[in-house]
N, CA, C and O atoms as a GROMACS GRO file, in nm:
protein
  492
    1MET      N    1   4.136  19.331   7.973
    1MET     CA    2   4.165  19.418   7.859
    1MET      C    3   4.054  19.521   7.842
    1MET      O    4   4.080  19.635   7.805
    2GLN      N    5   3.930  19.480   7.867
    2GLN     CA    6   3.815  19.573   7.849
    2GLN      C    7   3.827  19.691   7.944
    2GLN      O    8   3.794  19.803   7.906
    3ASN      N    9   3.871  19.671   8.062
    3ASN     CA   10   3.886  19.781   8.157
    3ASN      C   11   4.001  19.876   8.122
    3ASN      O   12   3.994  19.996   8.151
    4ILE      N   13   4.103  19.823   8.062
    4ILE     CA   14   4.214  19.909   8.015
    4ILE      C   15   4.162  19.993   7.899
    4ILE      O   16   4.192  20.112   7.891
    5LEU      N   17   4.088  19.935   7.812
    5LEU     CA   18   4.032  20.009   7.696
    5LEU      C   19   3.929  20.116   7.745
    5LEU      O   20   3.922  20.225   7.689
    6ALA      N   21   3.853  20.084   7.849
    6ALA     CA   22   3.763  20.183   7.903
    6ALA      C   23   3.839  20.300   7.964
    6ALA      O   24   3.801  20.415   7.946
    7LEU      N   25   3.948  20.270   8.038
    7LEU     CA   26   4.028  20.376   8.091
    7LEU      C   27   4.095  20.464   7.978
    7LEU      O   28   4.097  20.587   7.985
    8ALA      N   29   4.149  20.395   7.875
    8ALA     CA   30   4.202  20.464   7.758
    8ALA      C   31   4.104  20.557   7.694
    8ALA      O   32   4.136  20.671   7.661
    9ALA      N   33   3.981  20.508   7.678
    9ALA     CA   34   3.876  20.591   7.614
    9ALA      C   35   3.844  20.711   7.702
    9ALA      O   36   3.824  20.821   7.650
   10ARG      N   37   3.839  20.692   7.835
   10ARG     CA   38   3.809  20.806   7.922
   10ARG      C   39   3.920  20.910   7.913
   10ARG      O   40   3.894  21.030   7.902
   11VAL      N   41   4.047  20.861   7.918
   11VAL     CA   42   4.161  20.953   7.905
   11VAL      C   43   4.156  21.035   7.778
   11VAL      O   44   4.171  21.157   7.779
   12LEU      N   45   4.136  20.965   7.667
   12LEU     CA   46   4.136  21.030   7.535
   12LEU      C   47   4.022  21.129   7.522
   12LEU      O   48   4.041  21.239   7.469
   13LEU      N   49   3.898  21.091   7.571
   13LEU     CA   50   3.784  21.184   7.563
   13LEU      C   51   3.801  21.304   7.657
   13LEU      O   52   3.762  21.416   7.623
   14SER      N   53   3.858  21.278   7.775
   14SER     CA   54   3.864  21.387   7.875
   14SER      C   55   3.972  21.491   7.844
   14SER      O   56   3.955  21.608   7.878
   15LEU      N   57   4.082  21.450   7.779
   15LEU     CA   58   4.190  21.542   7.752
   15LEU      C   59   4.144  21.669   7.675
   15LEU      O   60   4.180  21.782   7.709
   16LEU      N   61   4.067  21.645   7.576
   16LEU     CA   62   4.020  21.755   7.491
   16LEU      C   63   3.938  21.855   7.579
   16LEU      O   64   3.956  21.977   7.568
   17PHE      N   65   3.851  21.802   7.664
   17PHE     CA   66   3.767  21.894   7.745
   17PHE      C   67   3.842  21.959   7.854
   17PHE      O   68   3.816  22.075   7.884
   18ILE      N   69   3.936  21.888   7.917
   18ILE     CA   70   4.021  21.951   8.020
   18ILE      C   71   4.101  22.067   7.959
   18ILE      O   72   4.101  22.179   8.011
   19LEU      N   73   4.168  22.037   7.851
   19LEU     CA   74   4.253  22.138   7.781
   19LEU      C   75   4.160  22.258   7.729
   19LEU      O   76   4.194  22.375   7.747
   20ALA      N   77   4.052  22.226   7.670
   20ALA     CA   78   3.962  22.334   7.620
   20ALA      C   79   3.906  22.418   7.731
   20ALA      O   80   3.897  22.540   7.718
   21GLY      N   81   3.867  22.356   7.841
   21GLY     CA   82   3.810  22.428   7.958
   21GLY      C   83   3.921  22.516   8.021
   21GLY      O   84   3.897  22.631   8.058
   22TYR      N   85   4.042  22.459   8.033
   22TYR     CA   86   4.152  22.533   8.095
   22TYR      C   87   4.189  22.657   8.002
   22TYR      O   88   4.217  22.767   8.050
   23GLY      N   89   4.186  22.632   7.874
   23GLY     CA   90   4.219  22.741   7.779
   23GLY      C   91   4.114  22.850   7.790
   23GLY      O   92   4.148  22.969   7.790
   24LYS      N   93   3.989  22.813   7.801
   24LYS     CA   94   3.882  22.919   7.810
   24LYS      C   95   3.894  22.990   7.946
   24LYS      O   96   3.867  23.110   7.955
   25LEU      N   97   3.936  22.918   8.050
   25LEU     CA   98   3.950  22.979   8.184
   25LEU      C   99   4.064  23.080   8.183
   25LEU      O  100   4.050  23.191   8.234
   26THR      N  101   4.174  23.041   8.126
   26THR     CA  102   4.294  23.133   8.127
   26THR      C  103   4.278  23.246   8.024
   26THR      O  104   4.343  23.350   8.037
   27GLY      N  105   4.195  23.225   7.924
   27GLY     CA  106   4.166  23.329   7.828
   27GLY      C  107   4.018  23.373   7.838
   27GLY      O  108   3.949  23.390   7.737
   28PHE      N  109   3.973  23.390   7.958
   28PHE     CA  110   3.830  23.415   7.987
   28PHE      C  111   3.775  23.535   7.909
   28PHE      O  112   3.666  23.528   7.853
   29GLY      N  113   3.849  23.643   7.907
   29GLY     CA  114   3.799  23.765   7.838
   29GLY      C  115   3.790  23.744   7.690
   29GLY      O  116   3.695  23.792   7.628
   30ASP      N  117   3.885  23.674   7.631
   30ASP     CA  118   3.884  23.647   7.489
   30ASP      C  119   3.765  23.556   7.455
   30ASP      O  120   3.697  23.574   7.354
   31THR      N  121   3.742  23.459   7.542
   31THR     CA  122   3.629  23.364   7.519
   31THR      C  123   3.496  23.439   7.531
   31THR      O  124   3.407  23.418   7.449
   32VAL      N  125   3.484  23.523   7.627
   32VAL     CA  126   3.360  23.609   7.639
   32VAL      C  127   3.343  23.691   7.508
   32VAL      O  128   3.232  23.698   7.455
   33GLY      N  129   3.445  23.749   7.459
   33GLY     CA  130   3.436  23.822   7.336
   33GLY      C  131   3.390  23.739   7.215
   33GLY      O  132   3.303  23.778   7.137
   34TYR      N  133   3.456  23.619   7.205
   34TYR     CA  134   3.416  23.534   7.098
   34TYR      C  135   3.270  23.489   7.111
   34TYR      O  136   3.197  23.490   7.012
   35PHE      N  137   3.226  23.450   7.233
   35PHE     CA  138   3.089  23.409   7.252
   35PHE      C  139   2.993  23.524   7.216
   35PHE      O  140   2.887  23.502   7.157
   36ALA      N  141   3.032  23.646   7.252
   36ALA     CA  142   2.951  23.762   7.219
   36ALA      C  143   2.943  23.779   7.067
   36ALA      O  144   2.838  23.814   7.013
   37SER      N  145   3.055  23.756   6.999
   37SER     CA  146   3.061  23.779   6.851
   37SER      C  147   2.974  23.679   6.775
   37SER      O  148   2.927  23.710   6.665
   38ILE      N  149   2.950  23.555   6.833
   38ILE     CA  150   2.869  23.461   6.766
   38ILE      C  151   2.721  23.464   6.818
   38ILE      O  152   2.641  23.376   6.788
   39GLY      N  153   2.692  23.566   6.895
   39GLY     CA  154   2.554  23.591   6.939
   39GLY      C  155   2.503  23.510   7.060
   39GLY      O  156   2.383  23.502   7.084
   40LEU      N  157   2.591  23.452   7.134
   40LEU     CA  158   2.544  23.376   7.249
   40LEU      C  159   2.493  23.474   7.359
   40LEU      O  160   2.552  23.580   7.379
   41PRO      N  161   2.385  23.437   7.427
   41PRO     CA  162   2.331  23.528   7.529
   41PRO      C  163   2.418  23.530   7.655
   41PRO      O  164   2.482  23.431   7.690
   42VAL      N  165   2.420  23.644   7.722
   42VAL     CA  166   2.495  23.662   7.844
   42VAL      C  167   2.634  23.597   7.836
   42VAL      O  168   2.664  23.503   7.910
   43PRO      N  169   2.716  23.646   7.750
   43PRO     CA  170   2.841  23.574   7.719
   43PRO      C  171   2.931  23.547   7.840
   43PRO      O  172   3.001  23.445   7.842
   44THR      N  173   2.931  23.634   7.942
   44THR     CA  174   3.016  23.606   8.059
   44THR      C  175   2.965  23.488   8.132
   44THR      O  176   3.043  23.400   8.171
   45VAL      N  177   2.834  23.481   8.154
   45VAL     CA  178   2.777  23.364   8.221
   45VAL      C  179   2.787  23.239   8.142
   45VAL      O  180   2.813  23.130   8.194
   46THR      N  181   2.766  23.255   8.010
   46THR     CA  182   2.783  23.141   7.918
   46THR      C  183   2.922  23.084   7.924
   46THR      O  184   2.942  22.962   7.931
   47THR      N  185   3.020  23.175   7.921
   47THR     CA  186   3.157  23.134   7.930
   47THR      C  187   3.187  23.056   8.058
   47THR      O  188   3.249  22.949   8.055
   48ALA      N  189   3.141  23.111   8.170
   48ALA     CA  190   3.161  23.044   8.300
   48ALA      C  191   3.095  22.904   8.302
   48ALA      O  192   3.154  22.810   8.355
   49LEU      N  193   2.977  22.890   8.248
   49LEU     CA  194   2.912  22.760   8.238
   49LEU      C  195   2.990  22.666   8.149
   49LEU      O  196   3.014  22.551   8.185
   50VAL      N  197   3.032  22.714   8.034
   50VAL     CA  198   3.108  22.627   7.942
   50VAL      C  199   3.241  22.585   8.009
   50VAL      O  200   3.278  22.468   8.002
   51VAL      N  201   3.311  22.677   8.072
   51VAL     CA  202   3.433  22.639   8.143
   51VAL      C  203   3.407  22.527   8.248
   51VAL      O  204   3.482  22.430   8.257
   52ALA      N  205   3.300  22.543   8.325
   52ALA     CA  206   3.269  22.447   8.428
   52ALA      C  207   3.234  22.311   8.363
   52ALA      O  208   3.282  22.208   8.408
   53VAL      N  209   3.151  22.310   8.256
   53VAL     CA  210   3.117  22.184   8.192
   53VAL      C  211   3.242  22.116   8.137
   53VAL      O  212   3.264  21.997   8.159
   54GLU      N  213   3.320  22.190   8.067
   54GLU     CA  214   3.440  22.131   8.003
   54GLU      C  215   3.544  22.086   8.104
   54GLU      O  216   3.589  21.971   8.104
   55LEU      N  217   3.581  22.178   8.191
   55LEU     CA  218   3.693  22.147   8.280
   55LEU      C  219   3.648  22.046   8.392
   55LEU      O  220   3.716  21.945   8.415
   56LEU      N  221   3.538  22.074   8.457
   56LEU     CA  222   3.495  21.979   8.564
   56LEU      C  223   3.444  21.850   8.507
   56LEU      O  224   3.469  21.743   8.562
   57GLY      N  225   3.371  21.858   8.395
   57GLY     CA  226   3.324  21.737   8.325
   57GLY      C  227   3.440  21.653   8.279
   57GLY      O  228   3.443  21.531   8.299
   58GLY      N  229   3.538  21.720   8.217
   58GLY     CA  230   3.657  21.644   8.169
   58GLY      C  231   3.729  21.573   8.280
   58GLY      O  232   3.769  21.458   8.267
   59LEU      N  233   3.745  21.645   8.393
   59LEU     CA  234   3.817  21.584   8.514
   59LEU      C  235   3.733  21.469   8.567
   59LEU      O  236   3.789  21.365   8.602
   60ALA      N  237   3.602  21.483   8.574
   60ALA     CA  238   3.517  21.379   8.625
   60ALA      C  239   3.526  21.253   8.540
   60ALA      O  240   3.536  21.142   8.593
   61ILE      N  241   3.522  21.272   8.409
   61ILE     CA  242   3.538  21.158   8.316
   61ILE      C  243   3.671  21.093   8.331
   61ILE      O  244   3.680  20.970   8.334
   62LEU      N  245   3.777  21.173   8.340
   62LEU     CA  246   3.908  21.120   8.357
   62LEU      C  247   3.918  21.030   8.482
   62LEU      O  248   3.975  20.921   8.476
   63ALA      N  249   3.862  21.078   8.593
   63ALA     CA  250   3.868  21.006   8.719
   63ALA      C  251   3.761  20.894   8.726
   63ALA      O  252   3.771  20.803   8.808
   64GLY      N  253   3.664  20.903   8.642
   64GLY     CA  254   3.556  20.800   8.646
   64GLY      C  255   3.463  20.831   8.767
   64GLY      O  256   3.414  20.740   8.833
   65LEU      N  257   3.440  20.959   8.794
   65LEU     CA  258   3.360  21.004   8.902
   65LEU      C  259   3.222  21.050   8.853
   65LEU      O  260   3.214  21.144   8.775
   66PHE      N  261   3.114  20.987   8.896
   66PHE     CA  262   2.981  21.014   8.845
   66PHE      C  263   2.985  21.008   8.690
   66PHE      O  264   2.928  21.092   8.620
   67ALA      N  265   3.052  20.909   8.643
   67ALA     CA  266   3.082  20.902   8.497
   67ALA      C  267   2.958  20.892   8.407
   67ALA      O  268   2.951  20.954   8.301
   68ARG      N  269   2.861  20.812   8.453
   68ARG     CA  270   2.743  20.797   8.366
   68ARG      C  271   2.664  20.931   8.344
   68ARG      O  272   2.640  20.970   8.230
   69PRO      N  273   2.626  20.998   8.452
   69PRO     CA  274   2.552  21.126   8.432
   69PRO      C  275   2.639  21.232   8.371
   69PRO      O  276   2.590  21.308   8.288
   70VAL      N  277   2.764  21.245   8.406
   70VAL     CA  278   2.852  21.340   8.347
   70VAL      C  279   2.871  21.318   8.197
   70VAL      O  280   2.872  21.411   8.116
   71ALA      N  281   2.886  21.191   8.165
   71ALA     CA  282   2.899  21.157   8.023
   71ALA      C  283   2.775  21.196   7.943
   71ALA      O  284   2.785  21.244   7.831
   72ALA      N  285   2.657  21.175   8.002
   72ALA     CA  286   2.537  21.214   7.934
   72ALA      C  287   2.526  21.364   7.915
   72ALA      O  288   2.479  21.410   7.811
   73VAL      N  289   2.570  21.441   8.016
   73VAL     CA  290   2.572  21.588   8.002
   73VAL      C  291   2.668  21.628   7.894
   73VAL      O  292   2.635  21.716   7.814
   74LEU      N  293   2.787  21.569   7.888
   74LEU     CA  294   2.884  21.604   7.791
   74LEU      C  295   2.841  21.560   7.651
   74LEU      O  296   2.874  21.628   7.553
   75ALA      N  297   2.768  21.451   7.638
   75ALA     CA  298   2.710  21.412   7.505
   75ALA      C  299   2.614  21.524   7.460
   75ALA      O  300   2.624  21.568   7.346
   76LEU      N  301   2.524  21.570   7.542
   76LEU     CA  302   2.434  21.676   7.504
   76LEU      C  303   2.506  21.802   7.480
   76LEU      O  304   2.467  21.876   7.390
   77PHE      N  305   2.612  21.833   7.554
   77PHE     CA  306   2.692  21.949   7.533
   77PHE      C  307   2.759  21.944   7.392
   77PHE      O  308   2.760  22.044   7.320
   78CYS      N  309   2.812  21.831   7.357
   78CYS     CA  310   2.875  21.815   7.227
   78CYS      C  311   2.776  21.834   7.112
   78CYS      O  312   2.811  21.897   7.012
   79ILE      N  313   2.656  21.783   7.122
   79ILE     CA  314   2.556  21.800   7.020
   79ILE      C  315   2.513  21.950   7.011
   79ILE      O  316   2.499  22.006   6.902
   80ALA      N  317   2.493  22.012   7.126
   80ALA     CA  318   2.454  22.151   7.126
   80ALA      C  319   2.569  22.235   7.068
   80ALA      O  320   2.542  22.325   6.989
   81THR      N  321   2.693  22.210   7.104
   81THR     CA  322   2.805  22.282   7.053
   81THR      C  323   2.818  22.265   6.902
   81THR      O  324   2.851  22.360   6.831
   82ALA      N  325   2.791  22.146   6.853
   82ALA     CA  326   2.796  22.122   6.709
   82ALA      C  327   2.704  22.223   6.635
   82ALA      O  328   2.747  22.286   6.538
   83PHE      N  329   2.579  22.237   6.681
   83PHE     CA  330   2.484  22.318   6.617
   83PHE      C  331   2.509  22.469   6.644
   83PHE      O  332   2.483  22.552   6.558
   84ILE      N  333   2.557  22.503   6.762
   84ILE     CA  334   2.582  22.644   6.799
   84ILE      C  335   2.707  22.701   6.734
   84ILE      O  336   2.706  22.810   6.678
   85ALA      N  337   2.814  22.623   6.743
   85ALA     CA  338   2.947  22.681   6.702
   85ALA      C  339   2.999  22.626   6.570
   85ALA      O  340   3.085  22.689   6.508
   86HIS      N  341   2.949  22.510   6.525
   86HIS     CA  342   3.011  22.445   6.409
   86HIS      C  343   2.913  22.416   6.296
   86HIS      O  344   2.946  22.339   6.206
   87PHE      N  345   2.796  22.475   6.298
   87PHE     CA  346   2.692  22.452   6.193
   87PHE      C  347   2.719  22.541   6.080
   87PHE      O  348   2.662  22.650   6.070
   88SER      N  349   2.807  22.498   5.991
   88SER     CA  350   2.847  22.583   5.878
   88SER      C  351   2.906  22.489   5.774
   88SER      O  352   2.968  22.389   5.808
   89PRO      N  353   2.885  22.523   5.643
   89PRO     CA  354   2.943  22.440   5.544
   89PRO      C  355   3.095  22.440   5.548
   89PRO      O  356   3.159  22.352   5.490
   90PHE      N  357   3.153  22.537   5.614
   90PHE     CA  358   3.298  22.550   5.621
   90PHE      C  359   3.356  22.474   5.742
   90PHE      O  360   3.478  22.461   5.756
   91ASP      N  361   3.268  22.427   5.827
   91ASP     CA  362   3.316  22.364   5.956
   91ASP      C  363   3.252  22.224   5.971
   91ASP      O  364   3.227  22.181   6.084
   92GLN      N  365   3.226  22.153   5.864
   92GLN     CA  366   3.157  22.028   5.873
   92GLN      C  367   3.238  21.923   5.952
   92GLN      O  368   3.181  21.840   6.023
   93ILE      N  369   3.366  21.926   5.940
   93ILE     CA  370   3.449  21.826   6.012
   93ILE      C  371   3.429  21.844   6.166
   93ILE      O  372   3.404  21.747   6.238
   94SER      N  373   3.441  21.967   6.212
   94SER     CA  374   3.420  21.990   6.355
   94SER      C  375   3.279  21.956   6.394
   94SER      O  376   3.257  21.902   6.502
   95PHE      N  377   3.184  21.985   6.311
   95PHE     CA  378   3.044  21.951   6.340
   95PHE      C  379   3.030  21.801   6.365
   95PHE      O  380   2.971  21.759   6.465
   96PHE      N  381   3.083  21.720   6.274
   96PHE     CA  382   3.070  21.574   6.288
   96PHE      C  383   3.165  21.515   6.391
   96PHE      O  384   3.136  21.408   6.445
   97LYS      N  385   3.275  21.578   6.419
   97LYS     CA  386   3.363  21.536   6.528
   97LYS      C  387   3.286  21.548   6.660
   97LYS      O  388   3.297  21.462   6.747
   98ASN      N  389   3.213  21.650   6.673
   98ASN     CA  390   3.132  21.670   6.797
   98ASN      C  391   3.030  21.558   6.809
   98ASN      O  392   3.003  21.514   6.921
   99PHE      N  393   2.974  21.510   6.702
   99PHE     CA  394   2.883  21.397   6.710
   99PHE      C  395   2.957  21.264   6.747
   99PHE      O  396   2.905  21.179   6.819
  100GLY      N  397   3.080  21.252   6.694
  100GLY     CA  398   3.160  21.139   6.734
  100GLY      C  399   3.197  21.138   6.885
  100GLY      O  400   3.194  21.035   6.953
  101LEU      N  401   3.231  21.258   6.932
  101LEU     CA  402   3.257  21.273   7.080
  101LEU      C  403   3.134  21.235   7.156
  101LEU      O  404   3.142  21.161   7.254
  102ALA      N  405   3.017  21.285   7.113
  102ALA     CA  406   2.895  21.252   7.178
  102ALA      C  407   2.873  21.102   7.182
  102ALA      O  408   2.831  21.049   7.284
  103GLY      N  409   2.900  21.034   7.075
  103GLY     CA  410   2.892  20.889   7.074
  103GLY      C  411   2.978  20.822   7.176
  103GLY      O  412   2.933  20.729   7.243
  104GLY      N  413   3.100  20.867   7.191
  104GLY     CA  414   3.192  20.817   7.293
  104GLY      C  415   3.134  20.837   7.431
  104GLY      O  416   3.136  20.746   7.513
  105PHE      N  417   3.081  20.957   7.458
  105PHE     CA  418   3.026  20.981   7.591
  105PHE      C  419   2.895  20.902   7.615
  105PHE      O  420   2.865  20.865   7.729
  106LEU      N  421   2.820  20.878   7.510
  106LEU     CA  422   2.702  20.790   7.530
  106LEU      C  423   2.741  20.647   7.562
  106LEU      O  424   2.669  20.577   7.634
  107MET      N  425   2.854  20.602   7.510
  107MET     CA  426   2.905  20.470   7.541
  107MET      C  427   2.938  20.463   7.695
  107MET      O  428   2.902  20.367   7.764
  108ILE      N  429   3.006  20.564   7.743
  108ILE     CA  430   3.038  20.572   7.888
  108ILE      C  431   2.909  20.573   7.970
  108ILE      O  432   2.896  20.502   8.069
  109SER      N  433   2.814  20.658   7.924
  109SER     CA  434   2.686  20.666   7.992
  109SER      C  435   2.611  20.534   7.998
  109SER      O  436   2.550  20.500   8.099
  110ALA      N  437   2.618  20.457   7.887
  110ALA     CA  438   2.548  20.332   7.879
  110ALA      C  439   2.618  20.218   7.954
  110ALA      O  440   2.552  20.137   8.019
  111PHE      N  441   2.752  20.212   7.946
  111PHE     CA  442   2.829  20.096   7.997
  111PHE      C  443   2.915  20.124   8.114
  111PHE      O  444   2.979  20.034   8.167
  112GLY      N  445   2.919  20.249   8.157
  112GLY     CA  446   3.000  20.286   8.272
  112GLY      C  447   3.145  20.310   8.243
  112GLY      O  448   3.189  20.294   8.130
  113PRO      N  449   3.223  20.350   8.344
  113PRO     CA  450   3.360  20.391   8.323
  113PRO      C  451   3.456  20.276   8.332
  113PRO      O  452   3.573  20.296   8.301
  114GLY      N  453   3.418  20.156   8.372
  114GLY     CA  454   3.513  20.046   8.381
  114GLY      C  455   3.562  20.037   8.523
  114GLY      O  456   3.526  20.117   8.609
  115ALA      N  457   3.647  19.935   8.547
  115ALA     CA  458   3.692  19.904   8.681
  115ALA      C  459   3.795  20.000   8.736
  115ALA      O  460   3.809  20.015   8.857
  116PHE      N  461   3.867  20.067   8.644
  116PHE     CA  462   3.970  20.164   8.689
  116PHE      C  463   3.911  20.301   8.700
  116PHE      O  464   3.946  20.392   8.625
  117SER      N  465   3.820  20.314   8.795
  117SER     CA  466   3.753  20.441   8.811
  117SER      C  467   3.705  20.462   8.955
  117SER      O  468   3.689  20.364   9.028
  118ILE      N  469   3.683  20.583   8.997
  118ILE     CA  470   3.636  20.610   9.130
  118ILE      C  471   3.495  20.548   9.152
  118ILE      O  472   3.462  20.498   9.259
  119ASP      N  473   3.412  20.555   9.042
  119ASP     CA  474   3.276  20.491   9.053
  119ASP      C  475   3.287  20.346   9.085
  119ASP      O  476   3.211  20.297   9.168
  120ALA      N  477   3.378  20.272   9.025
  120ALA     CA  478   3.391  20.131   9.051
  120ALA      C  479   3.438  20.101   9.191
  120ALA      O  480   3.397  20.001   9.250
  121ARG      N  481   3.524  20.187   9.245
  121ARG     CA  482   3.571  20.170   9.382
  121ARG      C  483   3.456  20.199   9.486
  121ARG      O  484   3.447  20.139   9.593
  122ARG      N  485   3.373  20.294   9.445
  122ARG     CA  486   3.262  20.330   9.538
  122ARG      C  487   3.150  20.225   9.540
  122ARG      O  488   3.073  20.216   9.637
  123ALA      N  489   3.141  20.146   9.433
  123ALA     CA  490   3.032  20.048   9.421
  123ALA      C  491   3.046  19.929   9.518
  123ALA      O  492   2.961  19.840   9.518
   0.00000   0.00000   0.00000
């Protein structure tokens, strides 16, 4: 049962990042414009990095590939995103959701992706 729950957690956590990364990739110009509007440096490069972290990181978590280090990166990404994009009295729910997501990723980083993962097959 524990391994099924670990797989379910990875699926649920990864979907958001896969979809967000894909959306930013297909709307790259719009994302660059948004990032520029909130004052992020080098918005084109920042967008490319965010797309890579979200899309590739989400796929890696889904597959359970290098899950521990990728989950740690995504946890830090979620915390940074909370402060950069959601630090506002009008966006407190998104701010704290990012912390919740970071907590889920820290669990994967601490305990691994479970038996139904590429990492488990490689071990």
